[in-house]
C-alpha atoms as one frame of an Amber mdcrd trajectory, in Angstrom:
protein
   5.801 -36.441  36.533   6.893 -36.974  32.937   4.142 -38.420  30.789   1.205
 -36.902  32.668  -0.375 -34.341  30.365  -1.638 -31.100  31.903  -4.937 -29.475
  30.859  -5.260 -28.708  27.159  -2.079 -30.509  26.083  -1.663 -33.418  23.665
   1.425 -35.429  22.640   3.437 -34.049  19.730   6.872 -34.431  18.123   9.853
 -32.590  19.561  10.991 -30.368  16.701  12.471 -26.865  16.532   9.617 -24.437
  17.188   9.056 -20.827  18.214   7.702 -17.463  17.139   7.536 -17.442  13.307
   9.593 -14.255  13.000  12.567 -16.119  14.443  12.216 -19.144  12.181  14.487
 -17.734   9.492  17.157 -16.369  11.819  20.416 -18.296  11.501  22.050 -17.882
  14.887  25.183 -20.008  14.995  27.436 -20.085  18.011  31.153 -20.133  17.437
  33.935 -21.398  19.673  34.376 -19.497  22.897  30.656 -18.805  23.410  30.181
 -16.333  26.234  27.166 -15.220  28.217  26.794 -11.557  29.191  25.284 -11.032
  32.630  23.976  -7.635  33.666  20.808  -5.636  34.123  20.552  -4.121  37.593
  23.830  -5.529  38.832  26.883  -3.944  40.396  29.499  -5.734  38.297  28.208
  -6.775  34.841  30.445  -9.444  33.366  30.797 -12.143  30.746  31.127 -15.826
  31.507  32.351 -18.738  29.438  30.583 -22.072  29.391  33.267 -23.594  31.608
  32.537 -20.929  34.221  28.807 -21.654  34.193  29.063 -25.434  34.145  31.670
 -25.279  36.885  29.167 -23.609  39.206  27.612 -26.888  40.337  27.397 -30.606
  39.753  26.130 -31.746  36.387  22.775 -33.445  36.527  20.505 -35.410  34.231
  16.741 -35.040  34.407  13.841 -36.362  32.387  10.903 -34.027  31.903   8.180
 -33.091  29.446   8.276 -29.928  27.339   4.887 -28.238  27.036   4.416 -25.773
  24.181   1.826 -23.056  24.734   0.277 -24.029  21.384  -0.975 -27.252  23.079
   1.558 -29.907  21.983   3.818 -31.656  24.483   7.048 -33.556  23.853   7.227
 -36.281  26.466  10.102 -37.785  28.392  12.995 -35.591  27.207  16.301 -36.237
  28.958  18.399 -33.120  29.519  21.869 -32.699  30.979  23.290 -29.546  32.459
  23.641 -27.572  35.659  20.905 -26.104  37.831  20.346 -22.387  37.316  20.193
 -22.101  41.108  23.841 -23.197  41.218  24.776 -20.745  38.480  22.916 -18.004
  40.333  25.114 -18.477  43.387  28.139 -17.819  41.181  26.477 -14.770  39.633
  25.366 -13.424  43.013  28.989 -13.467  44.144  30.612 -12.174  40.966  27.975
  -9.892  39.412  26.076  -8.921  42.568  22.514  -8.324  41.336  20.618  -5.517
  43.061  18.412  -6.718  45.953  15.408  -5.312  44.058  15.963  -7.734  41.158
  12.853  -9.926  41.291  12.942 -10.951  37.624  15.559 -12.436  35.320  15.578
 -12.198  31.536  17.248 -14.785  29.297  18.096 -13.787  25.709  19.174 -16.044
  22.846  21.504 -15.455  19.920  18.504 -15.014  17.611  17.297 -12.063  19.688
  14.388 -13.857  21.323  14.116 -13.382  25.063  11.864 -14.404  27.927  11.560
 -13.149  31.481  10.992 -15.333  34.527  10.289 -14.511  38.130  13.658 -15.066
  39.783  12.064 -17.324  42.386  10.690 -19.519  39.561  14.069 -19.675  37.827
  15.663 -20.867  41.072  13.437 -23.957  41.260  15.284 -27.256  41.556  14.285
 -28.471  38.067  15.394 -25.387  36.098  18.582 -26.125  34.175  21.048 -24.493
  31.871  21.491 -27.482  29.571  23.986 -28.444  26.886  22.899 -32.025  26.130
  19.680 -33.758  25.082  19.174 -37.537  24.967  22.857 -38.089  25.676  24.016
 -35.950  22.738  25.338 -32.403  22.518  22.589 -29.948  21.636  22.203 -29.010
  17.983  21.571 -25.420  16.938  17.893 -26.130  16.359  17.456 -27.269  19.931
  19.471 -24.485  21.503  23.211 -25.173  21.263  25.392 -24.471  23.008  23.285
 -23.502  26.039  19.548 -23.439  26.629  17.211 -22.893  29.518  15.080 -25.853
  30.580  12.140 -24.935  32.831   9.743 -27.918  32.761   7.051 -26.320  34.926
   6.723 -23.431  32.467   5.508 -23.252  28.886   8.083 -23.624  26.154   8.272
 -19.899  25.440  10.179 -19.507  28.714  12.754 -22.126  27.655  15.110 -19.829
  25.755  17.544 -21.424  23.309  21.160 -20.427  22.631  21.345 -18.300  25.762
  23.822 -15.460  25.330  22.617 -12.953  27.928  21.142 -13.012  31.419  19.813
  -9.752  32.843  18.392  -9.045  36.277  15.351  -6.767  36.283  13.164  -4.905
  38.764   9.965  -5.584  36.843   8.562  -7.940  34.243   9.559  -7.385  30.607
   7.230  -9.203  28.164   9.723  -9.018  25.309   8.644  -9.933  21.788   5.768
 -12.158  22.888   3.833  -9.244  24.433   0.242 -10.157  25.312   0.557 -13.750
  24.132   2.914 -14.542  27.000   2.266 -14.635  30.737   4.671 -13.275  33.377
   4.815 -16.663  35.103   3.778 -19.064  32.310   3.124 -21.953  34.703   1.798
 -25.046  32.984  -0.161 -26.451  35.908  -2.133 -23.196  36.170  -2.547 -22.950
  32.395  -1.011 -19.469  32.311  -0.799 -19.367  28.516  -1.275 -15.607  28.073
  -1.594 -12.409  30.063  -5.119 -11.289  29.227  -7.391 -14.147  28.208  -7.853
 -17.434  30.093  -5.933 -20.531  29.081  -9.050 -22.254  27.764  -9.393 -19.523
  25.130  -5.864 -20.118  23.835  -6.489 -23.866  23.687  -8.913 -23.179  20.847
  -6.742 -20.598  19.064  -3.274 -22.141  19.005  -3.784 -25.570  17.393  -4.642
 -23.938  14.070  -1.206 -22.268  14.020   0.939 -25.318  14.743   1.327 -26.612
  11.168   2.278 -23.176   9.809   4.907 -22.577  12.471   6.365 -26.079  12.099
   6.704 -25.475   8.357   8.696 -22.283   8.975  11.158 -24.024  11.271  11.429
 -27.173   9.144  12.383 -25.009   6.168  15.091 -23.377   8.277  16.501 -26.756
   9.307  16.576 -27.898   5.654  17.986 -24.601   4.447
C-alpha cells in the first residue's frame, strides 16, 4: 500500500532522477509522438498515443515510487492505461513471437529497461501521461512513461518511444547495477550483490545525481 516503506527505503522528494550520463540529454517530444513496437514480432509497427490510450479504459492509481538509491516518493497519483490492455492490442496487431518472455521499453534519451513480460502485465503497471492531475512534463517522462510500482525506479522508463519483445533479458545501460526483475519487496537492487550491500553504497550518490538533473531542468 502507498506509504508503507519497503526495506532500505526512506522518504525523499520526487524530482527528475536517473543515470548521470542521461542527465544532460535534452529529449523533447514533438507533436505526433509515436511508439515503435518490434523485436521478435511478426508485424513491427508504430503506434500513436491515441492508439495506445484507446486500448483500454483510463485509470487513476496512487502508488509510491521507489528509487534503487534508497529514496521513495510517496503517494504519487498517475493516470493512464494498463500495459496489459495495450499488450492485447499489440498481440493482435504486432503478433509477438510465443518465445518472447521479456519486453524492453526505451525512452527518447536512449535509456532503456527490460522487464519480464509477466511482470509488465501486472494490474498496476501503466503507460501514463498524467501525474497529480496534470499532463506530464518532460522531466517526469512526457508524453508517455512506464509506471511499475512494484519495481525499482530504473524499470519505470520515461518518454517511451519503443517497445521491443525479446527472448532473453537485456540489461541495457545499467548492466550489473540492475536486476532482471528489480522487485522492490524482494530488494532486487542489482544482479550480483545483495540488496543490503547497495543500501550502503547508493545514498552517497544521491546528491551528485540530483545536482546533474537539477542543472538540466534549470538549463
